[in-house]
C-alpha positions in Angstrom: -0.1 0.0 0.0 1.0 3.5 -0.8 -0.6 7.0 -1.4 -0.6 8.8 -4.8 -0.3 12.3 -5.2 -4.2 13.1 -5.0 -4.3 11.6 -1.5 -5.9 8.3 -2.5 -4.6 4.9 -1.3 -2.9 2.6 -4.0 -3.5 -1.1 -2.8 -2.9 -4.7 -4.1 -5.5 -7.4 -3.4 -4.1 -10.9 -2.9 -6.7 -12.1 -5.0 -4.9 -10.2 -8.0 -5.0 -6.8 -9.1 -3.9 -3.2 -7.9 -6.5 -0.4 -7.3 -6.8 3.1 -6.4 -8.9 3.7 -3.4 -10.1 7.1 -2.1 -11.5 7.7 1.6 -15.0 7.9 0.4 -14.7 4.2 -0.8 -14.3 4.7 -4.5 -12.3 1.9 -5.9 -10.6 2.4 -9.6 -8.8 -0.6 -11.1 -5.6 0.2 -12.0 -4.4 -3.1 -13.1 -7.0 -6.3 -12.7 -6.0 -9.7 -11.8 -5.5 -11.0 -15.4 -2.5 -8.4 -15.7 -1.3 -8.4 -12.0 -1.5 -11.8 -10.2 -0.4 -12.4 -6.7 0.6 -9.0 -5.9 2.3 -7.8 -2.7 3.9 -4.3 -2.2 3.5 -1.5 -4.2 5.5 1.7 -4.6 4.9 4.9 -6.7 8.1 6.1 -8.5 9.5 9.4 -7.4 11.1 12.1 -9.5 14.4 11.0 -10.6 13.8 7.5 -11.1 14.7 7.2 -14.8 11.7 8.3 -16.6 9.1 6.7 -14.3 7.9 9.4 -12.1 4.4 8.6 -11.0 4.5 5.0 -12.5 3.0 2.3 -10.0 5.7 -0.5 -9.3 4.1 -3.8 -7.9 6.0 -6.9 -6.4 4.1 -9.9 -7.6 4.6 -13.6 -9.0 2.8 -15.3 -11.7 1.6 -17.9 -9.5 1.7 -18.1 -5.6 4.7 -20.2 -5.1 6.7 -18.6 -8.0 9.6 -16.2 -8.1 8.6 -12.6 -7.6 9.1 -9.9 -10.2 8.7 -6.1 -10.2 5.7 -5.0 -12.4 5.3 -1.4 -13.7 1.9 0.2 -14.5 2.4 3.3 -16.6 0.0 6.4 -16.7 -1.9 5.0 -19.7 -2.7 1.8 -17.5 -0.2 -0.8 -19.5 1.5 -3.2 -17.5 5.1 -4.4 -18.1 7.9 -6.4 -16.3 10.3 -3.9 -14.9 12.7 -6.3 -13.1 13.3 -9.9 -12.4 14.9 -10.9 -9.0 17.9 -13.3 -9.3 18.1 -16.3 -7.6 20.3 -16.2 -4.1 21.0 -19.9 -3.3 16.9 -20.1 -3.6 14.5 -18.5 -5.6 12.9 -15.1 -4.5 9.7 -16.5 -3.6 7.1 -15.2 -1.0 6.9 -11.6 -2.2 6.4 -9.1 0.6 7.5 -5.4 0.4 8.4 -2.8 -2.2 9.7 0.7 -1.2 11.7 3.3 -2.7 14.8 4.4 -0.7 14.3 7.7 1.4 15.7 11.1 -0.1 18.7 12.3 1.5 19.8 8.8 2.6 22.3 6.4 1.2 19.4 4.3 -0.1 18.0 7.1 -2.4 17.5 6.2 -5.8 16.9 2.7 -5.5 13.9 0.5 -5.3 14.3 -2.3 -2.7 12.0 -5.4 -2.8 11.6 -8.2 0.0 11.3 -11.7 -0.9 10.9 -13.7 2.4 11.4 -17.2 0.7 15.0 -16.7 0.5 15.1 -13.9 3.1 16.7 -11.5 0.6 16.3 -7.7 0.2 17.0 -6.8 -3.5 18.2 -3.2 -4.8 16.8 -2.1 -8.1 18.2 0.9 -10.2 16.3 3.0 -12.6 17.2 0.8 -15.4 15.4 -2.3 -13.9 18.7 -4.1 -12.9 18.3 -5.8 -9.8 20.7 -7.3 -7.6 20.7 -9.0 -4.0 21.2 -6.1 -1.3 21.5 -8.5 1.5 20.6 -12.0 2.5 19.6 -12.8 6.0 19.7 -16.5 6.7 22.5 -16.7 9.2 22.8 -17.9 12.1 19.2 -18.6 11.3 16.8 -17.7 8.1 14.5 -15.0 8.7 10.9 -14.3 7.6 11.1 -10.7 6.4 8.1 -8.5 6.3 8.1 -4.7 5.8 10.9 -2.2 5.2 10.8 1.5 5.9 13.5 4.4 6.7 13.7 6.2 9.8 13.7 10.0 10.1 17.2 11.7 10.1 16.9 13.0 13.5 16.5 9.4 14.9 19.9 8.9 16.7 19.7 5.3 16.9 19.0 4.4 13.4 19.8 7.3 11.1 21.1 6.2 7.8 19.7 2.7 8.0 17.0 0.7 6.7 14.6 -0.9 9.2 13.3 -4.4 8.4 10.4 -6.4 10.4 11.8 -9.9 10.9 10.9 -13.3 12.5 13.1 -16.3 12.9 11.7 -18.8 10.6 10.2 -22.0 12.6 10.7 -20.0 15.9 8.2 -21.5 18.6 8.3 -18.5 21.1 5.6 -16.0 20.3 7.3 -12.5 20.9 10.6 -13.2 19.0 9.6 -10.8 16.0 11.7 -7.8 16.0 12.6 -4.7 13.8 16.1 -4.9 12.7 18.6 -2.4 11.3 20.6 -2.8 8.0 23.5 -0.4 7.0 24.0 1.1 3.6 26.5 -1.9 2.9 23.4 -4.5 3.3 24.7 -5.9 6.5 22.5 -6.4 9.5 23.5 -4.8 12.7 24.2 -6.7 15.6 21.7 -4.3 17.6 18.1 -4.3 17.1 15.8 -1.4 16.8 12.8 -2.9 18.8 12.1 -6.5 20.0 9.0 -8.2 21.7 6.5 -8.4 18.7 4.8 -11.7 16.8 5.4 -10.5 13.3 6.0 -6.7 12.9 4.4 -6.0 9.4 4.1 -2.5 8.9 5.3 0.6 10.6 5.4 4.5 10.0 5.6 7.6 11.7 2.7 9.5 12.6 2.4 12.9 11.4 2.3 16.1 13.3 -1.4 16.7 13.3 -2.1 13.1 14.8 -3.3 14.5 18.1 -1.4 13.6 21.4 0.6 10.9 19.4 1.8 13.1 17.0 5.5 12.1 15.6 5.7 8.7 17.2 6.7 5.6 15.4 3.4 3.1 15.0 3.9 -0.4 14.5 1.0 -3.0 13.1 1.9 -6.6 14.5 0.1 -9.1 12.3 0.2 -11.7 15.5 -0.5 -15.4 14.4 -2.2 -15.8 11.3 -5.8 -16.1 11.4 -5.6 -19.1 9.3 -3.5 -21.1 11.8 -5.2 -19.4 14.9 -8.7 -20.3 14.9 -9.5 -16.8 13.6 -8.2 -15.1 16.8 -8.1 -11.4 16.8 -4.7 -11.0 17.7 -3.6 -8.2 15.5 -2.4 -5.2 17.5 -1.1 -1.6 16.6 1.7 -0.2 19.1 3.1 3.3 19.4 6.7 3.8 20.4 7.3 6.5 23.3 10.6 6.9 24.6 11.9 3.7 23.1 8.9 1.5 24.6 6.1 0.1 22.4 2.9 0.7 24.0 -0.6 -0.7 23.0 -2.3 1.7 20.8 -5.3 -0.3 18.8 -6.0 -4.1 19.1 -8.8 -6.6 18.0 -7.4 -6.5 14.5 -7.1 -9.9 12.6 -3.9 -10.0 10.3 -2.7 -6.4 9.7 -0.3 -7.0 7.0 0.6 -3.2 6.3 0.2 0.3 7.6 1.0 3.7 6.2 -0.4 7.2 7.3 -1.9 9.0 4.5 -2.9 12.7 5.7 -3.8 12.5 9.2 -5.2 8.9 9.2 -3.5 5.6 10.0 -4.4 3.2 6.9 -4.2 -0.4 7.7 -4.5 -3.3 5.3 -6.1 -6.3 6.9 -6.7 -9.1 4.4 -8.7 -11.3 6.9 -10.7 -8.6 8.8 -14.2 -9.7 7.5 -13.3 -13.5 7.6 -11.0 -15.8 5.3 -10.5 -14.6 2.0 -12.7 -11.0 3.1 -10.0 -8.4 3.5 -10.7 -4.7 4.6 -9.0 -1.6 4.9 -9.1 -0.3 8.3 -8.6 3.6 9.2 -7.6 4.9 12.6 -7.8 8.5 13.3 -6.2 10.0 16.6 -9.1 11.6 18.9 -6.7 12.9 21.3 
């Protein structure tokens, strides 16, 4: 999920397709499921990324277990393959997230794709050339979720990439963490935050988000509803002085979160039951 220049949401649907959605509930297909199958992360090209400013990029796979590719939807609605992700010991399966590097950081000018199947983040340049930025399978293989970039004022994590991660096969519930990755692609020994089940979406609240302005918000998927008797253990946390505190609960499987204007927008593919997703909006009332 991301936001376009007009304040609408651009979202992908696990059933296929990419859509523009307004806060009034108007849905406009950008590419239907015959053109983009099994999509995951979406991102909009910034100025300076080749000639693709304003184009929508989608991390997707031709079939659910197939390798991930980056598709491009141009302003006319035409869909083409922009980048193929090379194998890194194993194919780039389990597409997760797609984000442009933050301006003014060492990551600027590149598009970053997350494939959890081989625990790899890829860097893609404006010509569509993709290479492994880092693989995180030692000492254990990690399930990767979402990436973002901290504010320049963040003394702990400035000029790093933040990544949601959880050790694959871990039995303990709260071993999920937000790791820090340097510009060299190496995972730092120190972690940004720990104590989650599966941190899958995080962003800083805007200055007009009431009493909770300028705080890091984290959506934790929890245990997947399909494996957990549909228990609503999805939670949103806010980080205050380095401590994660509960902000919203009762979600099913929140898998992504962004701020659009003064609203937190959460994608939950199981909110209304199996195969029945929803977009959840949270506004600060304080």
